[in-house]
C-alpha positions in Angstrom: 0.0 -0.1 0.0 1.1 3.5 -0.8 1.9 6.0 2.3 -1.3 7.8 1.0 -3.7 4.9 1.0 -2.0 4.6 4.8 -3.0 7.7 5.5 -6.3 7.1 4.2 -7.0 4.1 6.6 -5.2 6.0 9.6 -7.9 8.5 9.4 -10.7 6.3 8.8 -9.6 4.6 11.8 -9.6 7.3 14.0 -13.0 8.3 12.7 -14.4 4.8 13.4 -12.9 4.3 16.8 -14.4 7.4 17.9 -17.8 6.3 16.6 -17.3 2.8 18.3 -16.2 4.3 21.3 -19.4 6.5 21.6 -22.0 4.4 19.9 -20.8 1.7 17.4 -20.7 1.2 13.8 -17.7 2.5 13.2 -16.6 -0.4 10.6 -18.9 1.0 8.3 -16.4 3.4 8.1 -13.6 1.7 7.4 -14.6 -1.4 5.5 -15.9 0.8 2.4 -12.4 2.1 2.4 -10.4 -1.1 2.7 -12.7 -2.5 -0.2 -12.1 0.6 -1.9 -8.3 -0.1 -1.8 -8.8 -3.2 -3.7 -9.2 -6.0 -0.8 -11.9 -8.6 -1.3 -14.6 -8.5 1.2 -13.5 -11.8 3.5 -10.3 -10.2 3.8 -11.5 -6.8 4.2 -13.5 -8.1 6.9 -10.7 -10.2 8.7 -8.4 -7.2 8.6 -11.2 -4.8 9.7 -12.0 -6.9 12.8 -8.5 -7.5 14.1 -7.7 -3.9 13.6 -10.7 -2.4 15.2 -10.0 -5.0 18.9 -8.0 -1.7 19.6 -10.8 0.8 19.3 -13.2 -1.6 21.6 -9.7 -1.5 24.2 -9.9 2.3 24.0 -13.4 2.3 24.6 -13.3 -0.2 27.6 -10.5 1.8 29.2 -12.9 4.6 29.4 -15.6 3.1 31.6 -13.0 0.9 33.5 -14.7 2.3 37.0 -18.2 1.8 36.1 -17.2 -1.6 34.8 -15.6 -2.4 38.1 -18.9 -2.0 39.7 -20.9 -4.1 37.3 -18.1 -6.9 36.9 -20.2 -9.8 38.8 -23.3 -9.2 37.0 -22.1 -9.2 33.6 -19.4 -12.1 33.9 -21.7 -14.4 32.2 -22.4 -12.2 29.3 -18.9 -12.3 28.4 -18.6 -16.2 28.5 -21.9 -16.0 25.9 -19.9 -13.3 24.0 -17.0 -15.6 23.4 -19.2 -18.3 22.5 -20.9 -16.3 19.9 -17.5 -14.7 18.6 -16.5 -18.0 18.1 -19.4 -19.2 16.1 -19.5 -15.9 14.3 -16.1 -16.0 12.6 -16.2 -19.8 12.0 -19.3 -19.1 9.8 -17.4 -16.4 8.1 -14.6 -18.8 7.2 -16.4 -21.8 5.9 -19.8 -20.2 4.5 -20.6 -17.8 1.9 -21.5 -14.1 2.8 -24.6 -13.9 0.4 -27.0 -14.3 3.2 -25.8 -10.9 4.6 -27.5 -8.8 2.0 -30.7 -10.0 4.4 -29.5 -10.5 7.7 -27.9 -7.4 8.2 -30.5 -4.8 7.0 -33.2 -7.1 9.6 -30.4 -6.8 12.5 -29.8 -3.0 12.0 -33.5 -2.5 12.1 -34.3 -4.6 15.1 -31.4 -2.6 16.7 -33.2 1.0 15.6 -36.6 -0.1 16.8 -34.5 -1.3 20.1 -33.3 2.2 20.7 -36.1 3.8 19.8 -38.3 1.7 22.2 -36.1 1.9 25.1 -37.3 4.5 27.2 -40.5 2.7 27.4 -38.9 -0.9 28.2 -36.5 0.7 30.7 -39.4 2.0 32.6 -41.1 -1.4 32.8 -37.7 -2.6 33.8 -37.2 -0.4 36.5 -41.0 -0.6 37.9 -40.2 -4.6 37.9 -37.0 -4.2 39.6 -38.2 -2.1 42.3 -40.1 -5.1 43.7 -37.0 -7.4 42.9 -34.2 -5.3 45.0 -31.0 -7.1 44.7 -31.4 -9.0 41.5 -28.8 -8.9 38.3 -30.4 -6.3 36.1 -28.3 -8.0 33.1 -29.7 -11.9 34.1 -32.5 -11.9 31.8 -32.9 -14.7 29.5 -34.0 -12.6 27.0 -30.8 -10.2 27.4 -28.7 -13.3 27.5 -30.2 -15.2 23.9 -30.0 -11.3 22.2 -26.2 -11.3 23.1 -25.7 -14.5 22.1 -27.4 -13.4 18.7 -25.4 -10.1 18.6 -22.2 -11.7 19.4 -22.4 -14.3 16.8 -23.0 -11.3 14.0 -20.0 -9.7 15.4 -18.0 -12.3 15.1 -19.5 -12.7 11.1 -19.4 -9.5 10.3 -18.7 -6.5 13.2 -20.2 -3.4 11.6 -23.0 -2.1 13.6 -22.3 -5.2 16.2 -22.3 -2.0 18.9 -25.7 -0.7 17.9 -26.8 -4.0 18.6 -26.0 -4.8 21.9 -26.5 -1.5 23.0 -30.2 -1.6 22.5 -30.5 -5.0 23.8 -28.4 -3.9 27.1 -30.5 -0.9 27.6 -33.9 -2.3 26.9 -33.4 -5.5 28.7 -31.4 -3.7 31.7 -33.5 -0.7 32.2 -30.2 1.2 32.6 -29.7 4.4 30.3 -27.5 4.1 27.5 -24.8 6.3 29.0 -24.4 3.4 31.7 -24.5 0.7 29.5 -22.3 1.7 26.9 -19.4 0.7 28.7 -20.4 -2.7 28.9 -21.1 -2.6 25.3 -17.8 -1.7 24.8 -16.4 -4.7 26.7 -18.5 -7.0 25.2 -17.8 -5.7 21.6 -13.9 -6.1 22.8 -14.7 -9.6 24.2 -16.1 -10.7 20.7 -13.9 -8.9 18.3 -10.7 -10.4 20.4 -12.5 -13.8 19.9 -12.7 -13.4 16.0 -9.4 -11.8 15.8 -7.9 -14.7 17.4 -9.5 -17.2 15.1 -8.8 -15.0 11.9 -5.0 -15.2 12.9 -4.7 -18.4 13.5 -6.5 -19.3 10.1 -4.6 -17.0 8.1 -1.2 -18.5 9.5 -2.8 -22.0 8.4 -3.4 -20.6 5.0 -7.4 -20.5 5.5 -7.9 -16.8 5.6 -6.4 -13.3 4.0 -4.8 -10.6 6.5 -3.1 -7.2 5.1 -0.9 -7.0 8.3 0.5 -3.7 7.6 -2.9 -1.8 6.9 -4.1 -3.8 10.7 -0.8 -1.7 12.1 -2.1 1.6 10.9 -5.9 1.0 11.9 -5.1 0.1 15.0 -3.1 3.1 16.1 -5.9 5.2 14.9 -8.7 2.9 16.4 -7.0 3.1 19.5 -7.1 7.1 19.9 -10.5 7.2 18.6 -11.9 4.5 20.8 -10.6 6.0 24.0 -12.0 9.9 23.2 -15.3 8.3 21.7 -15.6 6.7 25.1 -15.2 9.6 27.3 -17.3 11.5 24.7 -20.0 9.7 25.1 -20.0 9.7 29.1 -20.4 13.6 29.3 -23.1 13.3 26.4 -27.0 13.4 27.9 -28.9 10.3 27.2 -31.1 11.9 24.7 -27.9 12.8 23.0 -26.6 9.9 22.8 -29.8 8.0 21.7 -29.9 10.7 19.1 -26.6 9.5 18.0 -27.3 6.1 18.1 -30.3 6.6 15.7 -28.2 8.5 13.3 -25.8 5.8 13.0 -28.2 3.1 12.9 -30.5 5.0 9.8 -27.0 5.5 7.9 -26.2 2.0 8.4 -29.4 0.6 7.1 -29.3 2.8 4.4 -25.6 1.7 3.4 -26.8 -2.1 3.3 -29.8 -1.5 1.7 -28.4 1.0 -1.1 -24.8 -0.3 -1.1 
């Protein structure tokens, strides 16, 4: 790759990392750039997934204090994310991506609905929580099934994974978006690390293509962007964060339907 192309990737990763740290779906910035630079779709997805690990890391570090408080409640969700990441990465390596043309718009649309109706669902969850003091707000079966589905999707494709996770976490836990964003970043990191490890092993076994120079350059921008995006999200009012998520979701949906 030329120096200009690497600079373009650095800027794209910086923007994507910021979006991932704040709301998710930053891969819809970097994936088109990788494809425009000549990578085939499978190589673009594997390269992007490995590089974007650091954006989730930066976003997670921005919420490290809050995550310590919920560590006991979300342990099972991390295990579920590992399982989903393994399943998703294996699916990418062994099956055709044609199904994404149908599945991706449906998943993004579902996430958009979750974000829109989240205030009403949150009020319902808070009312139930008032009569069940001490219960784990992240322990419902519905949330665990949703996290598994989001993680499989994330291991397979990654783009818009954050929106799906954030919508599910907020809707099922009754927590505001500003407090579930850190958990979203942690689960995204878990899925991405799992999938990235699988893609790396597959690459050295000759079953996956990865552009390692692009990974290195994108990782730098993604780390900086992820941390700054996570800190920004903590400072935003809940309604602003929800508005940003809806905008990103609509743009993502339009990208998938029209792309």
